Each structure stands twice: as structure tokens, then as C-alpha cells.
N, C-alpha and C positions, 0 to 999 in steps of 0.2 A: 498905872500898871505898866504901860508901854515903856515909860521912862526907866522904871526899875529893871525891866527885862533887858533893855538896851545897855544899861549900866552893868548888869550881870554878865551879859555877852562880852562886853568890853573887858571886864576883869578876867574872864575866862581866856580870851585871846592873849591878854598880857601875860597871864600865868603860863600858857602854852608856849608863847614866844620866849619867855624867860627860861623855861626848861630846855628849849631847843638851843638856846645860846650857851647853856652850861654843858651840853653834850658835845664832845668832839665830833666834828663833821667827818664822815668816812668818805674817802676819795679812792680812786683806783691806784694812786701813787702814794707811797708811804710818806708820812709826815717827816720833816727833817728839822730837828731841833738841836741847837748847840747851847750849852750851859757854860757861862763864863764864871771862873773862880779866880779872883785877882787880889783877894785880901787874906790876911792872916787870922781871921776870926773863926774859931772852931764852930760857932753857930752857923756861919755861912757855909762851911764845908758840909755839915750835916744836912742843912737845908738843900744844898745842891744835889747831894746824893738822894735825898728824899724826893726831890722833883724828878730826877731821872727815873727812879723806880715807879713813882706815881704815874708818870707819863707812859711808861711801859705797860702798866696795868690798865690805864685808861684806853690806850689805843690797841692793845692786844699784840700777840706775837706777830712779827712780820709787817706790822702796820706803821712802824715809826723807826727812823734812824735817829739815835740819840747819841750826842757826844758831850763830854765834859772836857773843857780846856782850862788848864791851870797855868797861870803865869804870874809874874810879879811875886808878891809875898804869898799868893795862893799856891805857889809851887810846893810849899812845905806840906800841904795836904797829901801830896803823893809820895812823901818819904815813907820808907818801909817802917820807920819807927813812929809815924804820926798816930794820933789818937783815933783816926778814922781809917787806918790802913786796911783793916779787915773788911770794912764796908766798901772801900774802893775795890778790893778784890772781889767782893760779892757782885757789885754792879758790872764789873768786867766779865765775870762768869755768866751774868745774865744777858750779855750782849751789848752793853753800853760800851762805846769806845771812849777811852780816857787818854787825853793827850797832855804831855808835859812839854813846856817851853824850854828848849835848850839854852836860849839866851838867859832866862831866869836861873837855870841850873848853874850856868857859869858864874853869874852874879853872886849866887849863894854858895859857890864852890861845891856843888853837888855833882855826883857822877851817876851813871845809870845803875851802878851797883848799890846806890843809896836809895833807890826808888822801889815802889811796889812792883812786883813781877807783872809782866804782860802789859805794862803801860806803853802806849805809843808815844812817839817823839816828833815834834815839829821844831823848825829853827826858831820861829817867832810865834808865840801863841796868839797875840793880837792880830797878826797878819792872817793866821788860819781862820780866825773868827770873821775878819773882814771878807775874806774870800768866800766863806760859807754864806755870809749875809748877801753878798752880791749874786750868789748862785740861788738865792731864794729861801735860804734856811731862816727859821725863826731863831732869834737870839734872846736868851733869857739870862738875867744876872740877878740871882737871888740875894 
């Protein structure tokens, strides 16, 4: 009997600990997350935008700073004519900061007029990500 009770208690503790691990920990400072998009796969683009919105929903308003940084072939995601342009506009409107790498834009002969409105710009996308990482930001690459 005691052995069964101990086993049941152990299972309960494991379940509770597992549930806690799946719930974002709330702190007094906002979470800081940067999402890297560096490939030309439309599935990755959609997943990155889903991650950004899901994080906003998980942490709630004002509890997370979320950025999407596109460079390399991923820069095509931010073109005004891309398949996900309206979704990029949606996450921008929801408070996600989206950055385009100007080095990549030059490589692909893109101009700011080719990009989704209200996108932010950095000289080098990977440098921006490295600086964020060094400052304690979590980096995600879907």
C-alpha cells in the first residue's frame, strides 16, 4: 500500500513539474526574444510569424519584446509582394518589431520601396542577432 502511494505521489509531482515547465515563467522584466529568418522557405516564414504571435499570446501584452530579423535569402519574406506580406504587416501592427538586413537587400538588389511598410532596417541582420544574444535575448530559428 505504501509503495503504491509513494509511486502515485511521485507521478503527481512529475506531472506538476512538467506542467510548470510548459508554462512561461513570469518575471518583472519582459521576455526578450529574437526570431531569425535566413532561408527562402515559405514554410519557415509562416512558422516564424506563428512563433511571434504565439509568444505574444503566451506572455501577454507588455510582457515580451519580440523581434523578427530577416537576412540572407530570408530577406525575401519582407518584400511587399511576398506570400506572407500581409502577415508581416499583421505582426508589425501587433507590436512585433521586424528588421530587414540592408546587406542582404543590396545583395538581392532590393530597395526600401520594395519592402513591407513599417519594417525596420539594420546594416547586418546577423550582427543584430549576435548583439541581442550578448545582451541576454533568447534566439529562435524556426
